C-alpha positions as CSV (number, residue, x, y, z in Angstrom):
1,M,182.9,144.1,88.3
2,L,181.7,147.2,86.4
3,A,178.7,148.9,87.8
4,R,176.8,148.8,84.5
5,N,177.5,145.0,84.3
6,V,175.9,144.6,87.7
7,L,173.0,146.7,86.5
8,W,172.6,144.4,83.5
9,Y,172.1,141.4,85.8
10,V,169.6,143.1,88.1
11,V,167.6,144.5,85.2
12,F,167.7,141.1,83.5
13,V,166.2,139.4,86.6
14,G,163.8,142.4,87.0
15,F,162.3,141.8,83.5
16,G,162.1,138.1,84.3
17,I,160.0,138.9,87.4
18,N,157.9,141.4,85.3
19,Y,157.0,138.6,82.9
20,M,156.6,136.0,85.5
21,H,153.7,137.9,87.0
22,R,152.4,138.8,83.5
23,I,152.1,135.2,82.3
24,H,152.0,132.8,85.3
25,I,148.3,132.6,84.9
26,N,148.6,131.3,81.3
27,I,149.9,127.9,82.7
28,I,148.2,128.0,86.1
29,L,144.8,128.5,84.5
30,V,145.2,125.0,82.9
31,G,145.3,123.6,86.4
32,M,142.4,125.7,87.6
33,I,139.9,124.5,85.1
34,K,137.8,121.4,85.7
35,N,138.4,118.7,83.1
36,M,134.9,118.3,81.6
37,R,133.8,114.7,81.0
38,S,131.9,113.5,78.0
39,G,128.5,111.8,78.3
40,N,130.0,108.4,78.9
41,G,132.1,109.6,81.7
42,S,135.4,109.5,79.7
43,L,137.9,112.4,79.4
44,P,137.7,114.0,76.0
45,I,140.9,113.4,74.0
46,S,142.2,115.8,71.4
47,E,142.2,114.8,67.8
48,C,146.0,114.7,67.9
49,T,146.3,112.1,70.6
50,T,145.0,109.4,68.3
51,Q,147.7,110.1,65.7
52,H,151.3,109.0,65.6
53,S,153.7,111.2,67.4
54,V,157.3,110.9,68.5
55,F,156.1,111.8,72.0
56,E,155.0,108.4,73.0
57,N,152.2,108.1,75.6
58,Q,151.8,111.8,75.6
59,T,148.5,111.6,77.4
60,A,149.8,109.2,80.0
61,G,149.8,110.7,83.5
62,I,147.2,113.4,82.7
63,K,145.2,114.0,85.8
64,I,141.5,114.2,85.5
65,Q,140.7,117.3,87.5
66,T,137.2,116.8,89.0
67,D,137.3,119.9,91.0
68,G,138.0,123.4,89.7
69,F,136.2,126.2,87.8
70,D,133.7,125.7,85.0
71,W,134.9,128.6,82.9
72,D,134.4,128.2,79.1
73,E,136.9,129.3,76.4
74,R,135.6,132.9,76.3
75,Q,135.8,133.3,80.1
76,Q,139.3,131.8,80.1
77,N,140.4,134.2,77.3
78,Y,138.9,137.1,79.3
79,I,141.3,136.1,82.2
80,L,144.2,135.7,79.8
81,G,143.6,139.0,78.0
82,S,142.4,141.2,80.9
83,F,145.9,142.0,82.0
84,F,146.3,144.1,78.8
85,W,142.9,145.9,78.9
86,L,144.4,148.9,80.7
87,H,148.1,148.0,80.4
88,W,148.5,150.3,77.4
89,L,147.2,153.3,79.3
90,T,150.2,153.6,81.6
91,Q,152.8,153.3,78.8
92,I,153.3,157.1,78.3
93,P,152.9,158.0,82.0
94,G,155.5,155.3,82.8
95,G,158.1,157.2,80.7
96,M,157.2,160.6,82.1
97,L,157.2,159.3,85.7
98,A,160.7,157.9,85.2
99,R,161.9,161.3,84.0
100,H,160.6,162.9,87.2
101,F,161.0,160.2,89.9
102,G,163.7,158.0,88.4
103,T,163.5,154.4,87.1
104,K,164.6,153.0,90.4
105,K,161.2,154.0,92.0
106,V,159.0,153.5,89.0
107,F,160.2,150.1,87.8
108,G,160.9,148.7,91.2
109,L,157.5,149.6,92.7
110,S,155.7,148.4,89.6
111,N,157.1,144.9,90.0
112,F,156.7,144.9,93.7
113,L,153.0,145.9,93.7
114,S,152.4,143.3,91.0
115,C,153.9,140.6,93.3
116,L,151.5,141.7,96.1
117,I,148.5,141.4,93.8
118,T,149.6,137.9,92.8
119,F,149.2,136.8,96.5
120,C,145.6,137.9,96.3
121,I,144.6,136.0,93.1
122,P,143.7,132.7,94.7
123,T,141.2,134.3,97.1
124,A,139.8,136.4,94.2
125,A,139.3,133.3,92.1
126,F,137.2,131.5,94.8
127,T,135.3,134.7,95.5
128,D,134.1,135.7,92.0
129,F,135.3,135.3,88.5
130,R,134.9,139.1,88.0
131,L,137.1,139.9,90.9
132,L,139.9,137.8,89.4
133,V,139.5,139.7,86.1
134,F,139.6,143.0,88.0
135,L,142.9,142.0,89.8
136,R,144.5,141.1,86.5
137,V,143.4,144.4,85.0
138,L,144.8,146.2,88.0
139,Q,148.0,144.2,87.7
140,G,148.4,145.1,84.0
141,F,147.7,148.8,84.7
142,I,150.4,149.0,87.3
143,T,153.1,147.1,85.4
144,G,152.4,149.2,82.3
145,V,154.9,151.8,83.6
146,A,157.8,149.3,83.9
147,W,159.1,148.9,80.3
148,P,159.1,152.6,79.2
149,S,160.6,153.6,82.5
150,M,163.7,151.4,81.9
151,H,164.7,153.3,78.8
152,H,165.3,156.3,80.9
153,L,167.9,154.3,82.9
154,T,169.4,153.0,79.7
155,A,169.8,156.5,78.3
156,N,171.6,157.7,81.5
157,W,173.8,154.7,82.0
158,I,174.7,153.1,78.6
159,P,177.1,154.4,75.9
160,P,175.5,154.4,72.4
161,N,177.7,151.5,71.0
162,E,176.8,149.3,74.0
163,R,173.1,149.7,73.9
164,S,172.2,146.6,71.9
165,K,174.0,144.4,74.5
166,F,172.4,146.2,77.5
167,V,168.9,146.2,76.0
168,S,169.3,142.4,75.7
169,S,168.8,142.4,79.5
170,Y,165.2,143.4,78.7
171,L,164.9,139.9,77.3
172,G,165.2,138.6,80.9
173,S,161.5,138.6,80.3
174,S,161.9,135.6,78.0
175,V,164.0,133.7,80.6
176,G,161.3,134.6,83.1
177,V,158.7,132.9,80.9
178,A,161.0,130.0,80.2
179,L,161.4,129.3,83.9
180,T,157.9,130.3,85.0
181,Y,156.1,127.7,82.9
182,P,158.0,124.6,84.0
183,L,158.2,126.0,87.6
184,C,154.4,126.4,87.8
185,G,153.8,123.1,86.0
186,Y,155.8,121.2,88.7
187,V,154.4,123.2,91.6
188,I,150.8,122.5,90.4
189,D,151.6,118.8,89.9
190,M,153.3,118.4,93.3
191,L,151.0,120.7,95.3
192,D,148.2,122.7,93.7
193,W,147.6,125.8,91.6
194,K,147.3,128.1,94.6
195,A,150.9,127.3,95.6
196,A,152.1,128.4,92.1
197,F,150.8,131.9,92.7
198,Y,152.4,132.1,96.2
199,T,155.7,130.8,94.9
200,T,156.0,133.4,92.1
201,G,154.9,136.2,94.5
202,F,157.7,135.3,97.0
203,I,160.4,135.2,94.3
204,G,159.3,138.7,93.2
205,V,159.6,140.1,96.8
206,I,163.2,138.8,97.1
207,W,164.2,140.5,93.8
208,Y,162.8,143.8,95.0
209,I,165.1,143.8,98.0
210,C,168.1,143.3,95.7
211,W,166.8,146.0,93.3
212,L,166.8,148.6,96.2
213,W,170.4,147.8,97.1
214,F,172.1,147.6,93.7
215,V,170.3,150.1,91.4
216,F,170.7,153.8,91.1
217,D,169.3,156.2,88.5
218,T,172.6,157.7,87.3
219,P,176.3,156.9,87.6
220,A,176.7,160.1,89.7
221,L,174.3,158.7,92.3
222,H,176.0,155.3,92.6
223,P,178.0,155.2,95.8
224,R,180.2,152.2,94.7
225,I,181.0,152.9,91.1
226,S,184.7,153.6,90.2
227,A,185.7,157.1,89.2
228,K,187.1,155.8,85.9
229,E,183.8,154.1,84.9
230,R,181.8,157.1,85.9
231,E,183.9,159.4,83.8
232,Y,183.8,157.1,80.8
233,I,180.0,156.8,80.9
234,Q,179.5,160.5,81.3
235,N,181.9,161.3,78.4
236,E,180.3,158.8,76.1
237,I,176.7,159.7,76.6
238,G,177.3,163.4,77.1
239,Q,177.5,163.9,73.3
240,V,173.8,163.1,72.8
241,L,172.2,163.3,76.2
242,T,171.2,166.8,77.5
243,K,171.7,167.3,81.2
244,R,168.8,169.7,81.7
245,E,165.3,168.4,81.5
246,L,163.8,169.5,78.2
247,P,160.1,169.9,77.5
248,V,158.8,167.1,75.3
249,P,158.3,168.3,71.7
250,W,155.0,166.4,71.4
251,K,154.1,167.7,67.9
252,D,157.5,166.6,66.4
253,V,157.3,163.2,68.3
254,L,153.7,162.4,67.1
255,L,154.6,163.4,63.5
256,S,157.8,161.4,63.4
257,R,157.7,158.8,60.6
258,P,160.7,156.8,62.0
259,L,158.9,156.5,65.4
260,W,155.7,155.4,63.7
261,M,157.6,152.7,61.8
262,V,159.0,151.4,65.1
263,A,155.5,151.4,66.6
264,I,154.0,149.5,63.7
265,S,156.8,146.9,63.6
266,Q,156.4,146.4,67.3
267,W,152.7,146.0,67.0
268,G,153.1,143.2,64.5
269,G,156.0,141.5,66.3
270,I,154.2,141.6,69.6
271,W,151.0,140.3,68.1
272,G,153.0,137.2,67.0
273,F,154.9,136.9,70.3
274,Y,151.9,137.4,72.6
275,T,149.8,135.0,70.6
276,L,152.4,132.3,71.2
277,M,153.3,133.3,74.7
278,I,149.7,133.5,76.0
279,Q,148.2,130.6,74.1
280,T,151.0,128.0,74.0
281,P,150.0,126.1,77.2
282,T,146.3,125.9,76.0
283,Y,147.4,124.8,72.5
284,F,149.8,122.1,73.8
285,R,147.2,120.8,76.3
286,N,144.0,121.0,74.2
287,V,145.3,120.2,70.7
288,L,148.4,118.1,71.2
289,G,147.0,116.6,74.5
290,W,150.1,116.9,76.7
291,D,150.1,116.8,80.5
292,I,150.7,119.8,82.8
293,K,154.4,119.1,83.4
294,K,155.2,118.5,79.7
295,T,153.1,121.5,78.8
296,G,155.1,123.7,81.2
297,I,158.5,122.5,80.0
298,L,157.7,122.8,76.3
299,S,155.9,126.1,76.7
300,G,159.1,127.5,78.4
301,I,161.8,126.2,76.1
302,P,160.9,128.6,73.2
303,H,161.4,131.6,75.5
304,L,164.8,130.4,76.6
305,S,165.8,130.3,72.9
306,R,164.5,133.9,72.6
307,W,166.9,135.1,75.2
308,L,169.8,133.2,73.7
309,F,169.0,134.7,70.3
310,S,168.7,138.1,71.8
311,F,172.1,138.0,73.4
312,G,173.7,136.6,70.2
313,S,172.1,139.1,67.9
314,A,173.0,142.0,70.3
315,I,176.7,141.0,70.1
316,V,176.5,140.9,66.3
317,A,174.7,144.2,66.1
318,D,177.2,146.0,68.3
319,C,180.0,144.5,66.3
320,L,178.5,145.7,63.0
321,L,178.2,149.2,64.4
322,K,181.6,149.4,65.9
323,K,183.3,148.2,62.8
324,K,181.0,150.3,60.6
325,I,180.1,147.3,58.4
326,L,176.5,148.5,58.3
327,S,174.8,151.8,59.1
328,R,172.8,152.0,62.3
329,T,169.6,152.1,60.3
330,N,170.4,148.9,58.4
331,V,171.4,147.1,61.6
332,R,168.0,147.9,63.1
333,K,166.2,146.9,59.9
334,L,168.1,143.6,59.9
335,A,167.1,142.9,63.5
336,T,163.5,144.0,63.0
337,S,163.1,141.8,60.0
338,S,163.9,138.8,62.3
339,C,161.2,139.9,64.7
340,T,158.5,140.2,62.0
341,L,159.3,138.5,58.7
342,V,161.3,135.5,59.9
343,Q,158.8,135.0,62.8
344,G,156.0,135.1,60.2
345,F,157.6,132.2,58.3
346,M,158.1,130.2,61.4
347,I,154.4,130.6,62.5
348,L,153.3,129.7,59.0
349,G,155.3,126.4,59.5
350,L,153.6,125.9,62.8
351,A,150.2,126.3,61.2
352,L,151.0,123.7,58.6
353,S,152.6,121.2,61.2
354,G,149.1,119.9,62.2
355,C,149.4,117.1,64.8
356,N,153.1,116.5,64.3
357,G,154.4,117.2,67.8
358,T,158.0,117.3,66.7
359,L,157.5,119.9,64.0
360,A,155.1,121.9,66.1
361,T,157.7,122.1,68.9
362,L,160.5,123.1,66.5
363,F,158.6,125.8,64.8
364,M,157.3,127.1,68.1
365,I,160.9,127.3,69.4
366,A,162.1,129.0,66.3
367,A,159.1,131.5,66.0
368,V,159.6,132.7,69.6
369,G,163.4,132.5,69.4
370,V,163.9,134.9,66.5
371,T,161.8,137.6,68.3
372,G,164.9,138.0,70.6
373,A,166.3,140.4,68.0
374,V,163.8,142.9,69.3
375,S,166.6,144.1,71.7
376,S,168.8,145.0,68.7
377,G,165.9,146.3,66.6
378,P,162.9,148.2,67.8
379,L,163.9,148.6,71.4
380,A,167.4,149.9,70.6
381,C,166.0,152.0,67.8
382,V,163.9,154.0,70.2
383,V,167.0,155.2,72.1
384,D,168.7,155.8,68.8
385,L,166.0,158.2,67.6
386,S,166.0,160.3,70.8
387,P,168.2,159.5,73.9
388,N,166.7,162.6,75.7
389,F,163.1,161.4,75.3
390,A,163.7,157.6,75.1
391,S,161.4,156.7,78.0
392,V,158.6,158.8,76.5
393,L,159.1,157.3,73.1
394,L,159.0,153.8,74.4
395,G,155.8,154.7,76.2
396,L,154.2,155.7,72.9
397,V,155.5,152.6,71.2
398,G,154.3,150.5,74.1
399,L,150.9,152.1,73.9
400,M,150.5,150.6,70.4
401,A,152.5,147.5,70.9
402,N,150.5,146.2,73.9
403,L,147.2,146.4,72.1
404,P,147.7,142.8,70.8
405,G,147.8,141.7,74.4
406,F,144.0,141.9,74.7
407,M,143.2,141.8,71.0
408,S,144.9,138.5,70.3
409,P,143.0,136.5,73.1
410,L,139.7,137.9,71.8
411,V,140.5,136.6,68.3
412,V,141.7,133.3,69.6
413,G,138.6,133.0,71.8
414,Y,136.3,133.7,68.8
415,L,138.0,131.2,66.5
416,T,138.4,128.4,69.0
417,Y,135.1,128.7,71.0
418,Q,133.9,125.2,71.7
419,N,136.1,124.1,68.8
420,Q,139.6,123.2,70.0
421,T,140.8,121.6,66.8
422,S,144.0,121.9,64.8
423,V,142.0,123.4,61.9
424,Q,140.7,126.3,64.0
425,W,144.2,126.9,65.5
426,Q,145.6,126.9,62.0
427,K,143.3,129.9,61.3
428,V,144.8,131.7,64.4
429,F,148.3,131.2,63.0
430,F,147.4,132.3,59.5
431,V,146.0,135.6,60.8
432,T,149.2,136.1,62.9
433,T,151.4,135.4,59.9
434,G,149.7,138.0,57.7
435,I,150.0,140.7,60.4
436,L,153.8,139.9,60.7
437,F,154.5,140.1,57.0
438,V,152.7,143.4,56.5
439,T,154.2,145.2,59.5
440,G,157.7,143.9,58.8
441,I,157.7,145.0,55.1
442,L,156.6,148.5,56.1
443,Y,159.5,148.9,58.5
444,V,162.1,147.6,56.1
445,I,160.9,150.2,53.5
446,F,160.3,153.3,55.7
447,G,162.3,152.7,59.0
448,E,165.4,154.6,60.1
449,A,167.5,154.9,63.3
450,N,169.2,158.3,63.2
451,V,169.1,160.8,66.0
452,Q,166.1,163.1,65.3
453,P,166.5,166.9,65.0
454,W,164.2,167.5,67.9
455,N,166.2,165.3,70.3
456,D,168.1,168.4,71.7
457,G,164.9,170.3,72.1
458,S,166.0,172.8,69.5
459,K,162.5,173.2,68.0
460,S,160.8,173.4,71.4
461,L,163.3,176.0,72.4
462,K,163.1,177.9,69.2
463,G,160.8,180.6,70.7
464,K,163.1,181.1,73.7
465,K,166.1,181.5,71.4
466,K,164.3,184.2,69.4
467,V,163.4,186.1,72.6
468,Y,167.0,185.8,73.7
469,K,168.3,187.0,70.3
470,C,165.9,190.0,70.4
471,E,167.0,190.9,74.0
472,K,170.7,190.6,72.9
473,E,170.1,192.9,69.9
474,M,168.3,195.4,72.1
475,T,171.2,195.4,74.5
476,L,173.6,196.0,71.7
477,M,171.5,198.9,70.4
478,S,171.3,200.4,73.8
479,L,175.1,200.3,74.1
480,V,175.5,202.0,70.8
481,V,173.1,204.7,71.7
482,D,174.8,205.3,75.1
483,S,178.2,205.4,73.4
484,A,176.9,208.0,70.8
485,E,175.5,210.2,73.6
486,K,178.8,210.1,75.4
487,N,180.7,211.1,72.3
488,D,178.3,214.0,71.7
489,K,178.9,215.3,75.2
490,V,182.6,215.1,74.8
491,S,182.5,216.9,71.5
492,S,180.4,219.7,73.0
């Protein structure tokens, strides 16, 4: 098997682990909260459980949790959103660390340390609510370096026309979500919520051992790659990837319109995606009234569809590029439109589905699924703009794109505080739809995916080139003077 194919699988699972520890608490929190009884001692039932649904007896089997934590909606959303409070701070450092120390160390240690923190969460929860929040903040801060660091590996390993397919491995994150929700749901149902944390932590440690064995920062460092594959990769990426480490042209990067368009589109797309990813278990449980196992399964299915859509759209995108049916810019615009505009329409449908469990599930699956095109759109576009500074650019994009991680839970907490109704959740989905439409339209109008002039460091090296040119001219003048002096001596 080709070394870069093995790399795809290990990276794929790595992103699954990354998201497993990012979102496991979204479903586990449902099992941690005490079910508050009403005045007559009965369990409050959501408005939707009294209406007709194709999911018969959807409240049957719901366990009344008499022990647990009495955290209200605002406290719960602090826990859900705290992961992202400092997550954005390490986006740019993640890219720069990868350039100096390599993706193998940065991405690997980021995931591994996150796993170790997961083992500590149950103890923190029993100790103090604030300690739990602190651990989630720390976890988010550490894992913030993971995503931008991976683009450095992609730039060093993957030929330009194979990037869409390889970047689809990033969507292992979606498979991680798809498996984590039902896994945690079943573990909580069979054992307890503490066991769910320990299970996900153990899985992450096993992955880290495989990562250390199979992954290397460049083809040249890989001890088991074939000479033919190494030569092919080096020839393909050598056209746009500079071997020497260049200084980052910060001014050009920060004033780059194409990069800002990627960041804006990612901000909108991630707002929609995070809103659905973080809040789905709560929405299914509190509004539609489903038990923990069904909540876990139906919360995970949309993310499986996201990965499938990502893989399919990546194949289509690479085909369009290889056959030159569409320009690289138009391929990226097509994919980004799916992440924003199409997702917006699906969430609008979710908002209007009300208590219809069938429609809510279908629109949820579709809304999350179409975001899979992010691997062929914004994520691939970052490498297109500048292979040499891809990790740094992804850090900048991630800095902006991860803001919805803590902003969205605050909005949801404000709109649904002590009011878990379909009408209030409809407002959440309307806000999300508006954000997706605006950001998607901006990218379609102003976005592009061409290699930028500053990718080769020409502007940052401009001063050095001038100095070299002056030194060269002075040398030539010196030679002319010496030659003239010699001629005068000979003549005399």
